[in-house]
C-alpha positions in Angstrom: 93.4 119.8 129.8 94.4 116.5 129.7 96.2 115.0 126.4 93.6 113.7 125.1 91.5 117.1 125.2 94.4 118.7 124.0 95.2 116.2 120.9 91.3 117.0 119.5 91.7 120.8 120.0 95.1 120.5 118.4 93.5 118.5 115.6 90.8 121.0 115.3 92.8 124.2 115.5 94.8 122.7 112.5 92.1 121.7 110.5 90.8 125.5 110.8 93.8 127.0 109.3 131.0 107.2 102.0 132.4 105.4 99.5 134.4 108.4 97.3 131.9 109.6 95.0 132.3 112.3 92.3 128.3 113.5 92.9 127.2 116.8 94.2 125.5 117.0 97.4 121.9 116.3 96.9 119.4 119.1 96.8 117.9 120.4 100.2 115.2 117.5 101.5 111.4 118.7 101.2 109.9 119.6 104.5 107.6 117.7 106.1 104.4 118.6 105.4 102.1 120.1 108.0 99.1 118.2 109.6 96.8 117.4 112.3 99.5 115.1 113.7 102.3 117.4 113.5 102.3 119.1 117.0 101.1 115.9 119.2 104.5 114.3 117.0 106.5 117.3 117.9 105.5 117.5 121.6 106.4 114.1 122.2 109.5 114.1 120.2 111.1 117.6 122.3 109.9 115.3 125.7 111.5 112.4 124.4 114.9 113.5 123.6 114.8 115.6 127.3 114.7 112.8 128.9 117.0 110.8 126.7 119.8 113.0 125.8 122.1 110.4 124.6 119.6 109.4 122.0 119.3 112.9 120.7 122.5 112.7 119.6 122.6 109.7 118.0 119.7 111.2 116.1 122.0 113.7 115.2 120.3 116.5 117.9 123.4 117.8 119.3 121.5 120.6 121.7 121.9 118.2 124.2 125.2 117.1 124.3 126.3 118.3 127.4 123.5 116.4 129.2 122.8 112.9 130.2 119.7 111.1 131.1 118.2 112.2 134.9 116.2 109.2 136.1 115.3 110.0 139.6 112.0 107.7 140.1 110.3 111.3 139.8 111.5 111.4 136.5 110.7 108.1 135.3 107.2 108.0 136.9 106.9 111.3 134.7 108.2 109.6 131.7 105.5 107.0 132.2 102.4 109.6 132.9 103.3 111.1 129.7 103.3 108.2 127.8 100.1 106.9 129.0 98.2 110.2 127.8 100.0 110.6 124.8 98.9 107.2 124.3 95.3 107.1 125.5 95.1 110.8 122.9 96.4 108.7 119.9 93.4 106.0 120.5 90.8 108.8 121.6 91.8 110.7 118.3 91.8 107.7 116.4 88.0 107.1 117.5 87.0 110.0 117.1 85.8 110.5 113.9 84.7 114.2 114.5 88.5 114.8 115.8 90.2 112.8 113.0 88.3 113.5 109.7 89.3 113.1 106.0 92.3 115.6 106.7 94.3 114.1 108.3 96.1 112.2 106.0 97.3 108.3 105.6 101.2 109.8 106.4 99.5 111.1 109.6 97.8 108.3 110.9 100.1 106.4 110.2 103.0 108.2 111.8 100.3 108.6 115.1 100.0 104.8 114.7 104.1 104.3 115.0 104.0 106.8 118.0 101.3 104.9 119.6 103.4 101.6 119.6 106.6 103.2 120.9 104.3 104.7 123.9 102.6 102.1 124.7 106.3 100.2 124.9 107.4 102.7 127.4 104.5 102.0 129.6 104.7 98.2 129.6 108.0 98.4 130.1 108.5 101.2 133.0 104.4 100.0 134.7 103.7 96.0 134.6 107.4 95.3 133.5 108.6 97.9 136.6 112.3 97.5 134.0 113.7 100.1 136.2 113.7 98.1 139.1 114.6 94.5 137.6 116.5 94.8 134.8 120.1 96.6 135.1 120.9 96.3 132.0 118.5 99.4 131.0 121.0 101.4 133.3 124.5 99.5 132.1 123.2 100.0 128.5 122.8 104.1 129.0 126.1 104.4 130.5 127.7 102.1 127.7 126.4 104.2 124.8 126.4 107.7 126.6 128.9 109.4 124.4 129.7 106.8 121.7 128.2 109.2 118.8 130.0 111.8 119.8 133.4 110.0 119.7 132.5 108.5 116.3 130.3 110.7 114.3 132.8 113.0 112.5 130.5 115.4 111.3 131.5 118.3 113.7 135.1 119.0 114.7 136.9 116.6 117.0 137.9 119.0 119.8 134.0 120.1 119.9 132.7 116.6 120.1 135.3 116.1 122.7 134.6 118.5 125.0 130.6 118.1 124.8 131.4 114.3 125.4 133.7 115.0 128.9 130.7 117.3 129.5 128.2 114.3 129.4 130.6 111.8 131.5 130.6 114.2 134.6 126.8 113.2 134.6 127.7 109.3 134.7 128.5 108.8 138.4 124.9 110.8 139.3 123.5 108.0 136.2 125.4 105.6 138.5 123.6 106.7 141.8 119.9 106.5 140.3 120.7 103.4 139.2 122.0 101.5 142.5 118.6 103.3 144.4 116.4 102.0 141.4 117.8 98.8 141.6 118.2 97.9 144.9 114.4 99.0 146.4 113.5 96.0 143.8 112.7 92.5 145.6 115.7 89.9 145.2 112.8 87.9 144.1 112.3 90.4 141.1 116.1 89.9 139.9 117.3 87.3 137.7 121.1 86.8 138.4 121.2 86.0 134.7 120.8 89.5 133.9 122.8 90.9 136.9 126.1 89.1 135.9 125.5 90.3 132.6 125.0 94.3 133.3 128.3 93.6 135.6 130.1 93.0 133.2 128.8 95.5 131.3 129.4 97.9 133.7 133.2 96.9 134.5 133.7 97.2 130.4 132.5 100.7 130.8 134.9 101.6 133.4 137.8 99.9 131.9 137.0 102.2 128.7 136.5 105.8 130.9 140.0 104.6 132.8 142.2 103.8 130.0 140.7 104.8 126.5 138.2 108.0 127.0 140.9 110.7 127.2 143.6 108.9 124.0 140.2 110.1 121.7 142.5 113.6 122.4 145.6 113.1 120.7 143.7 113.4 117.8 143.2 116.8 118.3 145.6 119.3 117.2 146.9 122.3 118.7 147.5 124.0 121.5 144.3 123.2 123.8 144.9 119.3 122.8 147.2 118.5 126.1 144.7 120.7 128.4 141.2 118.7 126.8 143.1 115.3 127.0 144.1 115.6 131.2 140.1 116.8 131.4 138.7 114.0 129.9 141.0 111.5 131.4 139.8 113.4 135.0 136.3 113.0 134.3 137.0 109.4 132.8 138.4 108.7 135.8 135.5 109.6 138.1 133.1 108.2 135.5 135.2 104.5 135.9 135.0 104.5 139.7 131.0 105.0 139.5 130.6 102.3 137.2 133.0 100.4 139.1 131.3 100.4 141.9 128.0 100.2 140.1 130.0 96.2 138.9 130.6 95.8 142.8 126.8 96.6 143.7 125.2 94.8 141.1 127.3 91.2 142.1 126.2 91.9 145.6 122.5 92.3 144.4 122.6 89.2 141.9 124.2 87.5 144.6 120.8 86.8 146.3 118.4 87.2 143.2 115.8 84.4 143.1 114.2 85.6 140.0 113.8 84.9 136.3 114.7 86.1 132.9 111.8 84.9 131.7 108.9 87.3 130.7 106.3 84.3 131.4 102.8 85.1 131.3 104.1 88.4 130.4 105.4 87.3 127.4 102.2 87.4 124.6 101.6 91.2 125.3 105.5 91.9 124.9 105.3 90.2 121.3 102.3 91.7 119.9 103.4 94.8 120.6 106.8 94.7 119.3 105.7 92.6 116.1 101.8 93.9 115.6 101.0 90.8 115.2 97.3 89.4 116.3 98.0 85.4 115.8 98.7 83.6 118.9 102.4 83.2 120.0 101.7 79.2 119.9 100.5 79.9 116.1 103.4 81.7 115.6 105.7 78.7 117.5 104.0 76.1 114.9 104.7 77.5 111.9 108.4 78.6 113.3 109.2 74.9 113.7 107.3 73.7 110.6 109.9 76.5 108.5 112.6 75.0 110.3 112.4 71.5 108.8 111.3 73.0 105.4 114.8 75.1 105.7 116.8 72.0 106.7 115.4 70.6 103.6 115.7 73.2 101.0 119.6 73.4 102.8 119.7 69.8 102.2 118.3 69.8 98.4 120.9 72.7 97.8 124.3 70.8 99.6 123.2 67.3 97.0 123.1 69.9 93.9 126.5 71.4 95.0 128.4 68.7 96.7 130.6 67.4 93.3 131.2 71.1 93.3 132.6 72.0 96.6 133.5 68.8 97.3 135.6 67.8 93.7 136.6 64.2 93.7 134.9 63.2 97.6 132.3 60.9 98.2 129.3 61.8 99.7 128.0 61.3 103.1 125.0 59.2 102.9 123.6 61.4 105.8 121.6 64.8 105.4 122.7 66.4 108.3 126.3 64.6 108.1 126.4 66.6 104.2 125.6 69.7 105.4 127.2 69.9 108.5 130.3 69.5 106.0 129.3 72.0 103.7 128.9 74.4 106.9 132.4 73.4 108.2 133.6 74.2 104.5 132.4 77.6 104.4 134.3 78.1 108.0 137.6 77.2 106.1 137.4 80.8 103.8 138.4 83.0 106.1 140.8 86.0 106.4 144.2 85.2 108.3 144.7 89.0 110.0 142.1 91.9 111.0 143.6 94.1 108.1 142.9 91.3 105.4 139.0 91.1 107.1 138.6 94.6 106.9 139.5 94.9 103.5 137.3 92.0 102.4 134.4 94.1 103.8 135.5 97.1 101.9 135.9 95.5 98.7 132.7 93.8 98.9 131.0 97.3 99.8 132.2 98.6 96.7 131.0 95.7 94.4 128.3 95.4 96.3 127.2 99.1 95.1 128.7 98.1 91.3 126.1 95.6 91.4 123.2 97.4 92.7 123.8 99.5 89.7 124.7 97.1 87.0 120.9 95.0 87.5 119.0 97.9 88.8 118.2 97.0 92.2 117.2 100.0 93.8 118.0 103.6 93.2 121.0 104.4 95.1 120.8 107.9 97.4 124.1 110.0 96.8 126.4 110.5 97.6 127.2 107.1 99.2 128.0 108.1 103.4 129.3 104.9 104.1 132.3 103.7 106.0 133.5 100.4 107.0 136.6 100.0 109.5 137.3 98.1 112.7 135.9 100.8 116.0 138.6 102.8 116.9 141.6 101.7 119.0 140.8 104.3 122.2 137.2 102.0 122.7 139.5 99.7 124.8 137.8 97.2 127.0 134.0 98.2 125.2 131.9 96.4 122.9 131.8 98.8 119.8 130.5 97.1 116.6 127.7 97.1 114.2 125.8 99.7 111.7 125.7 103.6 113.5 123.9 104.8 110.8 123.2 108.7 110.2 119.9 109.9 112.0 116.7 112.2 110.9 118.3 115.7 112.1 121.9 114.6 110.8 121.0 112.8 107.6 124.1 113.4 105.7 126.0 112.3 108.2 128.4 108.8 107.7 127.0 105.9 108.6 129.9 104.1 110.1 129.8 100.1 110.1 132.6 98.9 112.7 133.3 95.5 112.6 134.0 93.3 115.0 137.3 91.9 115.5 139.1 89.4 118.1 140.9 91.3 120.9 144.5 92.2 120.1 145.2 89.9 123.3 143.5 86.9 122.2 145.1 83.7 121.9 145.8 82.1 117.9 143.4 79.5 118.7 140.7 82.8 119.6 141.7 84.7 116.9 141.2 81.2 114.8 138.0 80.7 115.7 136.9 84.2 115.3 137.6 83.9 112.0 135.9 81.2 111.2 132.5 82.2 112.7 133.1 85.7 110.2 134.3 83.7 107.2 134.1 85.2 103.9 131.0 83.3 102.9 129.2 85.0 105.8 130.5 88.3 105.2 129.9 88.2 101.3 126.6 87.2 101.8 125.8 89.3 104.8 127.1 92.5 103.1 123.8 93.4 101.3 122.0 92.7 104.7 124.1 95.2 106.5 124.8 97.8 104.0 123.9 97.8 100.2 121.0 97.3 99.3 120.1 96.4 103.0 120.1 98.3 106.6 122.4 101.5 105.3 120.3 102.4 102.3 117.1 101.6 104.2 118.6 103.7 107.4 119.9 106.2 105.1 116.5 106.9 103.5 114.6 106.7 106.8 116.9 109.4 107.8 116.3 111.5 104.7 112.5 110.9 105.2 110.5 114.7 106.0 108.8 112.5 108.6 111.3 111.5 111.5 109.3 109.4 113.3 109.6 106.7 110.8 113.5 106.7 111.5 113.3 107.2 115.4 110.5 104.6 115.6 110.4 102.6 112.9 109.2 99.0 112.6 111.8 96.2 113.8 110.6 93.5 112.1 110.4 95.1 108.6 113.9 96.3 109.0 115.0 93.3 109.7 113.0 91.7 107.6 114.3 93.6 105.0 117.7 92.6 105.7 117.4 89.4 105.7 115.2 89.9 102.1 118.2 91.5 100.7 120.6 88.9 101.3 118.2 86.5 99.6 117.3 88.8 96.6 121.0 89.3 95.5 121.9 85.8 95.8 119.1 85.0 93.5 120.1 87.6 91.3 123.9 86.5 91.3 125.6 87.8 93.5 128.6 85.6 95.3 129.0 81.8 94.6 127.7 78.5 95.9 129.6 78.6 99.6 128.0 82.2 99.7 124.5 81.0 99.6 125.4 78.0 102.2 126.0 80.4 104.1 122.5 82.4 104.0 121.1 78.7 104.4 122.9 78.6 107.4 121.8 81.8 108.4 118.0 81.3 107.6 118.0 78.0 109.8 119.4 80.3 112.8 117.0 83.2 112.1 114.2 80.5 112.6 115.7 78.7 115.9 116.5 82.3 117.5 111.9 82.4 116.9 112.0 79.1 118.3 114.3 79.6 121.2 112.4 83.1 122.1 109.4 81.8 122.2 110.1 78.5 124.4 112.6 80.1 126.3 110.0 82.8 127.7 106.9 80.4 127.8 108.3 77.0 128.2 110.8 77.2 130.3 113.7 76.1 128.1 116.4 76.0 129.6 120.3 77.2 128.6 121.6 73.4 128.2 118.3 72.9 126.3 118.9 76.1 124.2 122.4 75.1 123.1 121.4 71.2 121.9 118.6 72.5 120.1 120.7 75.3 118.0 123.5 72.8 117.5 121.8 69.5 116.5 118.2 71.0 114.9 119.5 74.6 113.6 122.7 73.0 112.7 124.7 76.0 114.5 128.2 76.7 116.0 128.5 76.6 119.4 129.4 80.5 119.8 126.4 81.2 118.0 124.3 78.9 120.0 125.3 80.1 123.2 125.3 83.9 121.8 121.4 83.0 120.9 120.9 82.3 124.6 121.9 85.6 125.9 120.1 87.7 123.2 116.9 85.7 124.3 117.0 86.5 127.9 118.2 90.0 127.1 116.0 91.4 124.6 112.7 89.5 123.6 111.5 89.3 121.2 113.7 91.2 119.1 115.0 87.7 118.3 111.6 87.3 116.4 111.7 90.0 113.9 114.4 88.5 111.4 112.0 85.1 110.6 109.0 87.0 110.9 110.1 90.0 109.0 111.7 87.9 106.3 108.3 86.0 105.9 106.7 89.7 106.0 109.2 91.6 103.2 109.4 88.4 100.8 105.4 87.9 101.0 105.2 91.5 100.2 107.5 91.4 97.3 105.7 88.2 96.0 102.2 90.2 96.1 103.3 93.3 94.6 104.6 91.2 91.8 101.7 89.3 91.2 99.9 92.3 91.2 102.1 93.9 88.1 102.8 91.2 86.3 104.6 91.7 83.0 104.9 95.4 84.4 106.7 94.3 87.7 109.7 96.5 88.0 112.3 95.4 90.8 113.5 99.1 91.1 110.3 100.9 90.9 108.9 98.2 94.0 112.4 98.7 96.0 111.9 103.0 95.4 108.6 102.1 97.0 109.5 100.7 100.1 112.6 103.2 100.6 110.1 106.1 99.9 107.6 105.5 102.1 110.2 104.3 105.3 110.1 101.5 107.7 106.6 101.0 108.8 105.0 97.8 109.0 104.7 95.8 106.2 100.6 95.5 106.5 100.4 99.3 105.6 103.4 99.2 102.9 101.5 96.3 101.0 98.6 98.8 101.4 100.4 101.8 99.9 102.3 99.4 97.0 99.1 97.8 95.8 97.2 100.7 95.6 96.4 102.1 91.9 99.7 103.8 90.5 101.2 103.9 93.9 104.5 101.9 92.8 105.4 103.8 90.0 104.0 107.0 91.8 106.7 106.6 94.6 109.3 105.0 92.7 109.5 108.6 91.0 109.8 110.3 94.4 112.6 108.2 95.8 114.3 109.3 92.6 113.6 112.8 92.6 115.2 113.3 96.2 118.4 111.4 95.3 119.1 113.6 92.1 
């Protein structure tokens, strides 16, 4: 029986039948409604986690913690075939009115649509893109993240987590062998030397971590077993390090005769349409971004003129607008921490202040207790780039969300440290706190983890997710968060976000070179050298994710304005934001339908608040 036929049968069968807080723990979350989509979704998630055990750990499911991805050619082919069948079954169900009658409600349809996008993405990557044989970052990404969540998420005893991490790490040499076989099978014309060079560095960074840092995590274990555990971790880590170091050498060799391009070319349009959900052409989006960059520069220049006397008292203002903006952005960079300790303390203070601000201004209903913690990455991650938001997963929704700050290496030169703190200055940090934490990604992903429909946390819409974070920056500033320098940092970030979309499209469809990217980002988007170089790297490694910031901000802002206009004087900010949180990170078009429906805004607000009492 094909999956398409099985889906119809299943459908018919079912139609017949922390911040310190004194708050008590939340009440048990409601169970997901069982509907006609549930069996298909459950079957997919089980196969997904069996195929990618490290992603199960990230999602808070720990029964596969002693395993690591087993991605032999046969396993990859089977995974691709399973996704093709899943996608075909969902399409057939949507097209067959008799198989999917009205009792498959809007939530079920929305979940199936998210699952369809996920399955299509796998098919596109493993099929037409032949990612496993062309993209070494596919493999080094799995290796570098294999044990991270086991080491950092502390909702289980440390000794138990380290034991499982050690068992998982024993499989790294086997994964390296599979990676080597897959990548060596590709022709030099399919290999991009830039990607192989990046992956080689990532493999060596992981090798350093397993050789020098992995076993150090055991030193926080108490009791007689600590020494034995550390010795075992050192032994396993040494074997993993040897394999990963050899992988780095292999990638160098394969990259030496590589003549392929990292650009997607003709394949870009399909990838862009799948990731963004947009039907408009790539060229149309490019034109919109180019126009938006001109408009955002105009807005930033007008703002610079309006605050010039306040920010630069007693100084004459440059006659050239671009010169004034550069002067303002340079002033933003002058306000920065002088040490890692002060840097971390700043972010902890801003988090507490943002929570108080959100409560005072009734921005959104906060989920209690708050479980977000800010720190630098643990010292045992030697050589390993661990940073960013590590959220609770849908299978462990009350686990802590960890926000690990980027910090300069301990051996950084004084000039490199100074450059780091200028880039990650205080106005930037104060502005980005609402994006990354409250009411941005932490809040959004916490609600998604608590959502009874797990698909939304696992395969949420990336455009909506980044759009929400960027929208929160502007929303908080407009409500009075921060001062002139913080808004200047936001405007600089928006120029960067728009430039990201332009660069991503031009690199992959018009052959934009690295030198052209650097010049454009510096001269047109007025960004620093560090951000310009980073934009090139991200464009060739994660396309079209770079477009989600600009596109998402457009969509979430448009949603906000549409709901506000529809509600008129009855518009309530917290009702709107609670409504977005209650539905979860789904495409903005579906949010718009829900929130503009009669009584929907007020109704979902009550549902969100009920879950956080």
